[in-house]
N, C-alpha and C positions, 0 to 999 in steps of 0.2 A: 845120360840120355837128356837132351834138351827138352824143356818144357814149353809148350805152346800156349800162349794166351790169345784169345780172340780179340779182334780189334774193339769190340764192344766193351770188353773188360780191361784192355790195356790202357785206356785213357777215358777221362770223364767227359760227359756231354758239355758242350759249350753253348752258352746263351749269348745271343747276338741281337742288337737292335738294328732293324732295317727301315728305311723310309718306303712308304707306299705311294709310288708316283702314279696316281690315277688321273684320268682326264680332268675330273672335277678339281682335284688338288693343284694341278698345272694351271687350270684357268684362274684359280684363287690366287695363285702366286703371280700370274701375269697382272691380275688386278692390283695386287699389292705393288708391283713395280710401276703400273700406270699412275697410280695416285701419289707416287714419290716425287718430291721436288728436287730434281737432279741438279739444278742450277747452284745449289749450295756446295757442290763439290768442285766448281770451276775454279775457285780462287786458291785451292790447295796446291802444295808441291806435288810432283808426280808420285814419289814414294808414299807420302801421306795419303794422297787421293786413292791409290791403289789399295792400301791397307784398309782404309775407311769404307770404300765400296765393297770390298771383299767381305768385311765384317758385317756390312749391312745385308748383303745377300745371304750370308749364313744365318743372320738373325731372322730374316723373312722366311727362309726355308724351315728353320726350327719352329716357327710360329705357325706356319700354314700347312706343311706336309705332314700327314699323320705318321706315327711311328708304330712299329709292330715288333715284338720280341719274339724270336724264333729260338728253338733248341736244335743244335746240330749235333747229331750222334756220330761217333767215329766210324760206324759202319754204313753211314749214308753215302750213296754214290753221287758225286757232284754232277755227273753227265746225265742223270735221270731226272726229268722234270716231273712236276706234280701230274700233268696231263698223261705222260707216258706211264707213270706208276699206276694211274687209274686204268688205262688201257690194259696193262699187264694183269692186273687183278681181274678185270672183266674177262680176258681170254682164259685165265686160270680157272675161274669159276665155271665158265662154259665148258672147258675141257673135263672138269671133274664131274659134270653131270652125266 
């Protein structure tokens, strides 16, 4: 007889770091790019310029955009958003009354 393990017990929760792209953080990132002297990249070769600009953009994003650590459990449904989950709980509570 096969034994069944629930999704919650079959694998461990995974912690993930995500960037929080808010309007304020995007404006701060735009400000970081506006104060950059882009003329220093004109004298570089194409490959070197591409790598340097990409690294600079990553540096700015790491410094300006706030990060948040989330825990993803194996039984979380990826298609249910936070708002939908809240609505489902609201309907469930009203149905139980």
